[in-house]
Steps between C-alpha positions, in 0.01 A plus 500: 500500500810383684826683435822322584778756520848388593599850604408659833612795708497506880501835679590477868757254633420455866480142621167440324592680179829316481319166548261591218787584269678174582179307426488650148867436447456137610249457218731644231352848478707789388461697829587868527520637853513842668522624853551846647802364686699354209707262714193280554504416129851360510413146620225471238732621227743233604217253463432612147267801528560826318535788747361826359640833628157665511140389543409642161773299324381188684145555384614555141665153502185288538133492406408371850605705805463366851522746788565385859575802710478599864161667499256708300703819539797326341280384214373856443858629498617246245195542277548879502860451382392262224236722353408420140782243457247241616302531172434155355615319811314280747561606857461240776506654847570252783539765765266494802233765477127581507235426241473883440875519433475209251216669309690833491808321373296343225359838395848643497627215275205512264538874454858437382419216261597221738301214650499416868472185713486533877644215707539416864737243660414255775819327591866558582788551254649147541175354365478711182507269201323222695131421567553621860503863377151630415455782258169682466438691180232726346474713194399466137848411374552199721392222266755588235783463753371229725754240383794728587359614833421142598873437512503691829276263697136410544292749314136608548315756289239725661351678206536799268466759779860599570418539868361150546828332591567761770151447639568128529849550645401751771211277601718196524764684703241661723345164580839364591568785744147476652544129559855528635420785734209304644731200533754705699231620739383138544855383569525771764191353671633145476843595630344697788315186597820290488375300203718341230490761229694285248259213537206738467658650184528152347139412588360829368698466176344158450151652550542768234371276218156509670484873429518458120132409447396749765669789326330411171163471668542839666586665167196341339275620788627853458454488124135380536433698826347189643669416830459148631615426860862426411691438829158495666240776543633837612299493823684182594836621386464826689475309830849358439653840450483597866708196593761578230525865603511442879760227460733723298451797725566295814846419351570856388474403129355749257139415409408785267401273209287283726319805640443635148361163393262497802381848421424408142314187610297700758408755236388237248301314768335829608396548133316172515757275325610279793417188301751582227865405492833668536500597124211742564734733692618609156186717483631719781854562365550854383 
C-alpha cells in the first residue's frame, strides 16, 4: 500500500538536511524542521517551513520524520531525547552509519511503536531533488512511503533488512576509494616517468566500460565457485607481477597492493589452481 502524506518533518539542517527540506517544500509539503542550532532553521522558515523549538515538537507535527544528522552518535542522542514520542510515526534515517546501527535503530523504533526506514545518500546537496542524487533505502515500511521519498532523487530499494541499504552504501563507497587510491598510485608512476597524466586519465576513463562485464563475470564465478581464466590463467598473470612491482619500486612508488596480489597468486598456484583466473583469489581472502 502506498501512503501519500503531505506532511513531513526533517531533523538536522546541515547542508544535506536543508536541501532535503527544500525538496519537500518545492513539492508543496507542509515541512516542519528542527536543528540543534536554531539559527539554521531561519532560511527554511523564510521559505515556508515551520521551525519547531524542540525535536519532540517537530516529530509530533508529522507522521513521517526524516533524520539527516552528523553521525550515529548524533542519531542516538536525538532518539534518546525523543523517547516514546515516536509512537505511530515512521522514522527515515538518512545519516551515514553501519548496517548494525541501522538494525539497532529499527529495534529501538519498533519497541516504541514506530516503524523505521534506513536510507543512505550518494550525491551532493545541490543535486537533491534531481535524478543525480541517489538514495538507497531498506526496511519494511519503505513501500508505503516510496512516492514521497522519491521526491528526493533516484531511489533504489534493497529489501526488508534495515541494514541492507548501509551494506550497499559502504560497498559502493569502499569500491570508489579502492579505485581512486590505485589511480593515484598509477598517476605517481606515470608522472615519475614524465608521461602525460591528463591524457592517461582520459584514456583510462574511456576504458572503464570494458570492466562492466568483467565485474559481473567475477561475481558469478565467486557465487558458483567455478573460476574460469578471467584476465588469463594465474600462472601467466603472476609472471607480469614482477614487472609491475619492480617498475614501481624503481621509481620509489608504493607497491604494497601489487606485492599482496602476487603473494595471493603464488599461494593459489602452489595449491594447484594456476589455470584459474583472478576471481579465484577470493578463496584466500580472510
